[in-house]
N, CA, C and O atoms as CSV, one atom per row, in Angstrom:
chain,resi,resn,atom,element,x,y,z
A,1,UNK,N,N,-53.778,6.434,-11.252
A,1,UNK,CA,C,-52.324,6.281,-11.413
A,1,UNK,C,C,-52.017,5.158,-10.306
A,1,UNK,O,O,-52.462,5.295,-9.167
A,2,UNK,N,N,-51.331,4.170,-10.629
A,2,UNK,CA,C,-50.837,3.113,-9.837
A,2,UNK,C,C,-49.685,3.483,-8.939
A,2,UNK,O,O,-48.710,4.110,-9.355
A,3,UNK,N,N,-49.831,3.062,-7.646
A,3,UNK,CA,C,-48.819,3.390,-6.656
A,3,UNK,C,C,-47.546,2.502,-6.908
A,3,UNK,O,O,-47.647,1.306,-7.179
A,4,UNK,N,N,-46.426,3.111,-6.811
A,4,UNK,CA,C,-45.036,2.373,-7.163
A,4,UNK,C,C,-44.765,1.595,-5.958
A,4,UNK,O,O,-44.870,2.024,-4.809
A,5,UNK,N,N,-44.384,0.340,-6.326
A,5,UNK,CA,C,-43.859,-0.613,-5.261
A,5,UNK,C,C,-42.490,-0.262,-4.789
A,5,UNK,O,O,-41.587,-0.087,-5.607
A,6,UNK,N,N,-42.307,-0.156,-3.580
A,6,UNK,CA,C,-40.851,0.175,-3.233
A,6,UNK,C,C,-40.245,-0.873,-2.420
A,6,UNK,O,O,-40.851,-1.485,-1.540
A,7,UNK,N,N,-39.028,-1.056,-2.745
A,7,UNK,CA,C,-38.215,-2.233,-2.057
A,7,UNK,C,C,-38.062,-2.150,-0.565
A,7,UNK,O,O,-37.914,-1.064,-0.003
A,8,UNK,N,N,-38.097,-3.281,0.069
A,8,UNK,CA,C,-37.956,-3.328,1.538
A,8,UNK,C,C,-36.710,-4.348,1.857
A,8,UNK,O,O,-36.483,-5.320,1.137
A,9,UNK,N,N,-36.038,-4.069,2.851
A,9,UNK,CA,C,-34.825,-4.816,3.268
A,9,UNK,C,C,-34.957,-4.938,4.727
A,9,UNK,O,O,-35.626,-4.134,5.376
A,10,UNK,N,N,-34.280,-6.012,5.299
A,10,UNK,CA,C,-34.183,-6.049,6.848
A,10,UNK,C,C,-32.680,-6.279,6.982
A,10,UNK,O,O,-32.019,-7.015,6.249
A,11,UNK,N,N,-32.199,-5.526,8.056
A,11,UNK,CA,C,-30.737,-5.503,8.370
A,11,UNK,C,C,-30.533,-4.999,9.819
A,11,UNK,O,O,-31.460,-4.727,10.581
A,12,UNK,N,N,-29.155,-4.898,10.128
A,12,UNK,CA,C,-28.787,-4.575,11.443
A,12,UNK,C,C,-28.215,-3.156,11.498
A,12,UNK,O,O,-27.449,-2.785,10.609
A,13,UNK,N,N,-28.568,-2.327,12.537
A,13,UNK,CA,C,-27.964,-1.030,12.680
A,13,UNK,C,C,-26.539,-1.006,13.077
A,13,UNK,O,O,-26.193,-1.480,14.159
A,14,UNK,N,N,-25.711,-0.485,12.265
A,14,UNK,CA,C,-24.231,-0.449,12.667
A,14,UNK,C,C,-23.938,0.965,13.381
A,14,UNK,O,O,-23.168,1.048,14.338
A,15,UNK,N,N,-24.519,1.908,12.914
A,15,UNK,CA,C,-24.108,3.267,13.495
A,15,UNK,C,C,-25.477,4.131,13.486
A,15,UNK,O,O,-26.347,4.051,12.619
A,16,UNK,N,N,-25.496,4.980,14.634
A,16,UNK,CA,C,-26.551,5.984,14.657
A,16,UNK,C,C,-26.011,7.251,15.335
A,16,UNK,O,O,-26.708,7.918,16.098
A,17,UNK,N,N,-24.738,7.556,15.025
A,17,UNK,CA,C,-24.080,8.719,15.618
A,17,UNK,C,C,-24.532,10.143,14.949
A,17,UNK,O,O,-24.393,11.164,15.622
A,18,UNK,N,N,-25.016,10.208,13.768
A,18,UNK,CA,C,-25.500,11.412,13.160
A,18,UNK,C,C,-26.965,11.444,13.532
A,18,UNK,O,O,-27.620,10.409,13.656
A,19,UNK,N,N,-27.484,12.700,13.715
A,19,UNK,CA,C,-28.932,12.803,13.967
A,19,UNK,C,C,-29.785,12.558,12.873
A,19,UNK,O,O,-29.510,13.025,11.768
A,20,UNK,N,N,-30.837,11.842,13.073
A,20,UNK,CA,C,-31.815,11.455,12.234
A,20,UNK,C,C,-31.279,10.400,11.134
A,20,UNK,O,O,-31.999,10.102,10.180
A,21,UNK,N,N,-30.090,9.887,11.285
A,21,UNK,CA,C,-29.546,8.961,10.203
A,21,UNK,C,C,-28.961,7.811,10.955
A,21,UNK,O,O,-28.346,7.938,12.014
A,22,UNK,N,N,-29.217,6.548,10.270
A,22,UNK,CA,C,-28.690,5.372,10.748
A,22,UNK,C,C,-27.947,4.681,9.543
A,22,UNK,O,O,-28.265,4.959,8.387
A,23,UNK,N,N,-27.005,3.825,9.817
A,23,UNK,CA,C,-26.373,2.982,8.903
A,23,UNK,C,C,-26.763,1.601,9.086
A,23,UNK,O,O,-26.489,1.037,10.146
A,24,UNK,N,N,-27.432,0.945,8.070
A,24,UNK,CA,C,-27.822,-0.293,8.185
A,24,UNK,C,C,-27.181,-1.278,7.299
A,24,UNK,O,O,-27.106,-1.106,6.083
A,25,UNK,N,N,-26.684,-2.391,7.957
A,25,UNK,CA,C,-26.132,-3.536,7.104
A,25,UNK,C,C,-26.995,-4.708,6.776
A,25,UNK,O,O,-27.462,-5.445,7.644
A,26,UNK,N,N,-27.188,-4.854,5.523
A,26,UNK,CA,C,-28.213,-5.874,4.978
A,26,UNK,C,C,-27.205,-7.169,4.444
A,26,UNK,O,O,-26.278,-7.030,3.646
A,27,UNK,N,N,-27.571,-8.293,5.004
A,27,UNK,CA,C,-26.862,-9.406,4.683
A,27,UNK,C,C,-27.669,-10.387,3.873
A,27,UNK,O,O,-28.786,-10.720,4.270
A,28,UNK,N,N,-27.128,-10.894,2.691
A,28,UNK,CA,C,-27.839,-11.839,1.855
A,28,UNK,C,C,-26.949,-13.102,1.554
A,28,UNK,O,O,-25.721,-13.018,1.538
A,29,UNK,N,N,-27.603,-14.243,1.323
A,29,UNK,CA,C,-26.787,-15.362,1.007
A,29,UNK,C,C,-27.121,-15.710,-0.525
A,29,UNK,O,O,-28.278,-15.752,-0.945
A,30,UNK,N,N,-26.008,-15.951,-1.299
A,30,UNK,CA,C,-26.117,-16.190,-2.642
A,30,UNK,C,C,-25.135,-17.235,-3.101
A,30,UNK,O,O,-24.038,-17.252,-2.542
A,31,UNK,N,N,-25.393,-18.111,-4.055
A,31,UNK,CA,C,-24.612,-19.078,-4.439
A,31,UNK,C,C,-23.540,-18.416,-5.371
A,31,UNK,O,O,-23.836,-17.521,-6.162
A,32,UNK,N,N,-22.293,-18.911,-5.226
A,32,UNK,CA,C,-21.137,-18.329,-6.030
A,32,UNK,C,C,-21.337,-19.010,-7.463
A,32,UNK,O,O,-21.698,-20.177,-7.615
A,33,UNK,N,N,-21.053,-18.123,-8.472
A,33,UNK,CA,C,-21.400,-18.688,-9.791
A,33,UNK,C,C,-20.428,-19.611,-10.404
A,33,UNK,O,O,-20.727,-20.266,-11.402
A,34,UNK,N,N,-19.219,-19.685,-9.808
A,34,UNK,CA,C,-18.129,-20.672,-10.316
A,34,UNK,C,C,-18.025,-21.752,-9.208
A,34,UNK,O,O,-18.223,-22.922,-9.536
A,35,UNK,N,N,-17.744,-21.463,-7.982
A,35,UNK,CA,C,-17.516,-22.428,-6.982
A,35,UNK,C,C,-18.896,-23.050,-6.250
A,35,UNK,O,O,-18.850,-23.928,-5.388
A,36,UNK,N,N,-19.930,-22.534,-6.670
A,36,UNK,CA,C,-21.155,-23.163,-6.130
A,36,UNK,C,C,-21.236,-23.363,-4.811
A,36,UNK,O,O,-21.877,-24.336,-4.413
A,37,UNK,N,N,-20.654,-22.553,-3.960
A,37,UNK,CA,C,-20.717,-22.425,-2.591
A,37,UNK,C,C,-21.562,-21.274,-2.072
A,37,UNK,O,O,-21.490,-20.195,-2.660
A,38,UNK,N,N,-22.373,-21.419,-0.995
A,38,UNK,CA,C,-23.059,-20.327,-0.567
A,38,UNK,C,C,-22.144,-19.167,0.096
A,38,UNK,O,O,-21.402,-19.416,1.046
A,39,UNK,N,N,-22.254,-17.914,-0.465
A,39,UNK,CA,C,-21.479,-16.985,0.104
A,39,UNK,C,C,-22.408,-15.877,0.815
A,39,UNK,O,O,-23.557,-15.699,0.411
A,40,UNK,N,N,-21.909,-15.189,1.815
A,40,UNK,CA,C,-22.593,-14.160,2.588
A,40,UNK,C,C,-22.177,-12.907,1.860
A,40,UNK,O,O,-20.985,-12.686,1.642
A,41,UNK,N,N,-23.099,-12.110,1.492
A,41,UNK,CA,C,-22.905,-10.785,0.792
A,41,UNK,C,C,-23.451,-9.714,1.791
A,41,UNK,O,O,-24.569,-9.810,2.296
A,42,UNK,N,N,-22.626,-8.737,2.028
A,42,UNK,CA,C,-23.079,-7.559,2.873
A,42,UNK,C,C,-23.115,-6.223,2.116
A,42,UNK,O,O,-22.256,-5.910,1.292
A,43,UNK,N,N,-24.162,-5.457,2.450
A,43,UNK,CA,C,-24.228,-4.185,1.841
A,43,UNK,C,C,-24.633,-3.105,2.894
A,43,UNK,O,O,-25.491,-3.411,3.722
A,44,UNK,N,N,-24.052,-1.813,2.916
A,44,UNK,CA,C,-24.516,-0.813,3.823
A,44,UNK,C,C,-25.410,0.184,3.168
A,44,UNK,O,O,-25.125,0.611,2.049
A,45,UNK,N,N,-26.500,0.587,3.820
A,45,UNK,CA,C,-27.448,1.534,3.333
A,45,UNK,C,C,-27.443,2.541,4.362
A,45,UNK,O,O,-27.450,2.187,5.541
A,46,UNK,N,N,-27.431,3.857,4.015
A,46,UNK,CA,C,-27.808,5.045,4.852
A,46,UNK,C,C,-29.311,5.320,4.847
A,46,UNK,O,O,-29.937,5.589,3.821
A,47,UNK,N,N,-29.880,5.228,6.147
A,47,UNK,CA,C,-31.331,5.324,6.210
A,47,UNK,C,C,-31.683,6.494,6.974
A,47,UNK,O,O,-30.911,6.890,7.847
A,48,UNK,N,N,-32.819,7.114,6.727
A,48,UNK,CA,C,-33.517,8.194,7.580
A,48,UNK,C,C,-34.143,7.581,8.773
A,48,UNK,O,O,-34.844,6.574,8.673
A,49,UNK,N,N,-33.900,8.176,9.914
A,49,UNK,CA,C,-34.508,7.616,11.179
A,49,UNK,C,C,-35.080,8.871,11.900
A,49,UNK,O,O,-34.402,9.412,12.774
A,50,UNK,N,N,-36.192,9.306,11.592
A,50,UNK,CA,C,-36.792,10.568,12.162
A,50,UNK,C,C,-36.612,10.679,13.649
A,50,UNK,O,O,-35.948,11.594,14.135
A,51,UNK,N,N,-37.198,9.754,14.377
A,51,UNK,CA,C,-37.158,9.926,15.917
A,51,UNK,C,C,-36.035,9.328,16.569
A,51,UNK,O,O,-35.964,9.282,17.797
A,52,UNK,N,N,-35.020,8.800,15.698
A,52,UNK,CA,C,-33.899,8.064,16.276
A,52,UNK,C,C,-34.291,6.979,17.174
A,52,UNK,O,O,-33.745,6.889,18.274
A,53,UNK,N,N,-35.255,6.085,16.778
A,53,UNK,CA,C,-35.692,4.968,17.495
A,53,UNK,C,C,-34.720,3.756,17.497
A,53,UNK,O,O,-34.719,2.960,18.435
A,54,UNK,N,N,-33.940,3.640,16.487
A,54,UNK,CA,C,-33.153,2.415,16.297
A,54,UNK,C,C,-31.890,2.759,16.782
A,54,UNK,O,O,-31.342,3.818,16.474
A,55,UNK,N,N,-31.306,1.772,17.659
A,55,UNK,CA,C,-30.015,1.825,18.284
A,55,UNK,C,C,-29.062,0.811,17.649
A,55,UNK,O,O,-29.455,-0.107,16.930
A,56,UNK,N,N,-27.792,1.036,17.959
A,56,UNK,CA,C,-26.725,0.051,17.387
A,56,UNK,C,C,-27.071,-1.456,17.716
A,56,UNK,O,O,-27.341,-1.744,18.882
A,57,UNK,N,N,-27.074,-2.344,16.822
A,57,UNK,CA,C,-27.345,-3.722,17.035
A,57,UNK,C,C,-28.758,-4.166,16.736
A,57,UNK,O,O,-29.015,-5.355,16.550
A,58,UNK,N,N,-29.659,-3.233,16.690
A,58,UNK,CA,C,-31.155,-3.457,16.437
A,58,UNK,C,C,-31.398,-3.972,15.078
A,58,UNK,O,O,-30.724,-3.565,14.132
A,59,UNK,N,N,-32.360,-4.877,14.934
A,59,UNK,CA,C,-32.812,-5.362,13.638
A,59,UNK,C,C,-33.935,-4.526,13.088
A,59,UNK,O,O,-35.027,-4.497,13.654
A,60,UNK,N,N,-33.691,-3.878,12.041
A,60,UNK,CA,C,-34.776,-3.050,11.423
A,60,UNK,C,C,-35.241,-3.282,10.053
A,60,UNK,O,O,-34.544,-3.929,9.271
A,61,UNK,N,N,-36.412,-2.779,9.702
A,61,UNK,CA,C,-36.896,-2.964,8.335
A,61,UNK,C,C,-36.742,-1.470,7.695
A,61,UNK,O,O,-37.200,-0.452,8.214
A,62,UNK,N,N,-36.053,-1.524,6.538
A,62,UNK,CA,C,-35.947,-0.190,5.796
A,62,UNK,C,C,-36.690,-0.334,4.481
A,62,UNK,O,O,-36.891,-1.432,3.963
A,63,UNK,N,N,-37.107,0.868,3.939
A,63,UNK,CA,C,-37.812,0.971,2.826
A,63,UNK,C,C,-37.234,2.026,1.941
A,63,UNK,O,O,-36.645,3.004,2.401
A,64,UNK,N,N,-37.415,1.809,0.619
A,64,UNK,CA,C,-36.859,2.738,-0.357
A,64,UNK,C,C,-37.684,3.973,-0.406
A,64,UNK,O,O,-38.904,3.821,-0.344
A,65,UNK,N,N,-37.208,5.148,-0.506
A,65,UNK,CA,C,-37.803,6.492,-0.582
A,65,UNK,C,C,-37.136,7.405,-1.444
A,65,UNK,O,O,-36.160,7.067,-2.115
A,66,UNK,N,N,-37.638,8.582,-1.454
A,66,UNK,CA,C,-37.124,9.654,-2.338
A,66,UNK,C,C,-35.753,10.028,-1.777
A,66,UNK,O,O,-35.479,9.736,-0.613
A,67,UNK,N,N,-34.883,10.663,-2.563
A,67,UNK,CA,C,-33.590,11.072,-1.965
A,67,UNK,C,C,-33.691,12.105,-0.915
A,67,UNK,O,O,-34.281,13.160,-1.145
A,68,UNK,N,N,-33.127,11.847,0.261
A,68,UNK,CA,C,-33.145,12.752,1.330
A,68,UNK,C,C,-31.794,13.607,1.368
A,68,UNK,O,O,-31.732,14.746,1.831
A,69,UNK,N,N,-30.777,12.939,0.849
A,69,UNK,CA,C,-29.532,13.775,0.710
A,69,UNK,C,C,-28.704,13.131,-0.237
A,69,UNK,O,O,-29.316,12.387,-1.003
A,70,UNK,N,N,-27.397,13.215,-0.409
A,70,UNK,CA,C,-26.562,12.720,-1.326
A,70,UNK,C,C,-26.532,11.118,-1.218
A,70,UNK,O,O,-26.464,10.414,-2.225
A,71,UNK,N,N,-26.581,10.664,-0.077
A,71,UNK,CA,C,-26.397,9.211,0.165
A,71,UNK,C,C,-27.739,8.541,0.524
A,71,UNK,O,O,-27.994,7.401,0.134
A,72,UNK,N,N,-28.668,9.329,1.338
A,72,UNK,CA,C,-29.678,8.763,1.933
A,72,UNK,C,C,-30.920,8.581,0.934
A,72,UNK,O,O,-31.478,9.554,0.426
A,73,UNK,N,N,-31.306,7.251,0.694
A,73,UNK,CA,C,-32.364,6.844,-0.188
A,73,UNK,C,C,-33.258,5.888,0.442
A,73,UNK,O,O,-34.126,5.329,-0.228
A,74,UNK,N,N,-33.111,5.661,1.680
A,74,UNK,CA,C,-33.853,4.703,2.427
A,74,UNK,C,C,-34.378,5.346,3.808
A,74,UNK,O,O,-33.818,6.318,4.313
A,75,UNK,N,N,-35.420,4.764,4.332
A,75,UNK,CA,C,-35.860,5.241,5.565
A,75,UNK,C,C,-36.284,4.007,6.539
A,75,UNK,O,O,-36.704,2.946,6.077
A,76,UNK,N,N,-36.141,4.235,7.843
A,76,UNK,CA,C,-36.412,3.104,8.718
A,76,UNK,C,C,-37.976,3.153,8.975
A,76,UNK,O,O,-38.592,4.141,9.375
A,77,UNK,N,N,-38.544,1.824,8.654
A,77,UNK,CA,C,-39.983,1.670,8.872
A,77,UNK,C,C,-40.419,1.317,10.107
A,77,UNK,O,O,-41.356,1.882,10.670
A,78,UNK,N,N,-39.625,0.169,10.687
A,78,UNK,CA,C,-39.970,-0.403,11.951
A,78,UNK,C,C,-38.652,-0.982,12.554
A,78,UNK,O,O,-37.692,-1.292,11.849
A,79,UNK,N,N,-38.678,-1.102,13.904
A,79,UNK,CA,C,-37.658,-1.796,14.667
A,79,UNK,C,C,-38.191,-3.183,14.975
A,79,UNK,O,O,-39.135,-3.314,15.753
A,80,UNK,N,N,-37.606,-4.236,14.379
A,80,UNK,CA,C,-38.064,-5.582,14.588
A,80,UNK,C,C,-37.611,-6.151,15.867
A,80,UNK,O,O,-38.448,-6.719,16.569
A,81,UNK,N,N,-36.406,-6.069,16.247
A,81,UNK,CA,C,-35.963,-6.536,17.462
A,81,UNK,C,C,-34.890,-5.726,18.052
A,81,UNK,O,O,-34.055,-5.178,17.333
A,82,UNK,N,N,-34.877,-5.621,19.445
A,82,UNK,CA,C,-34.013,-4.668,20.134
A,82,UNK,C,C,-32.855,-5.486,20.638
A,82,UNK,O,O,-33.018,-6.585,21.169
A,83,UNK,N,N,-31.625,-4.896,20.448
A,83,UNK,CA,C,-30.439,-5.564,21.162
A,83,UNK,C,C,-30.341,-5.286,22.551
A,83,UNK,O,O,-30.936,-4.333,23.053
A,84,UNK,N,N,-29.592,-6.096,23.230
A,84,UNK,CA,C,-29.317,-5.863,24.566
A,84,UNK,C,C,-28.351,-4.884,25.176
A,84,UNK,O,O,-28.235,-4.812,26.400
C-alpha cells in the first residue's frame, strides 16, 4: 500500500499560550482574478507542538496529520528560524 503524501506549509507562530498547541499563520501571494495585482493571503492553522519548542515569532514548518482535536489537523515538524 502506498504511503499518503501529506501537505506541508511554512509559517510564523502567532500564539503558543495553550499547552502542546501553537497557532501558525501561513502567508501566500496570489494574483487577483479581476485586478491582476499580487495580493497577500493569510490563513491561520492550529498545530500540535509536543515539546512546545516553537515560540511566538518563530518560523516553523507544519505538516498535515490526523485530527488531534476539533480544530487541530496539523503538527509542527521543525523550527526553521528563531525570533529574537
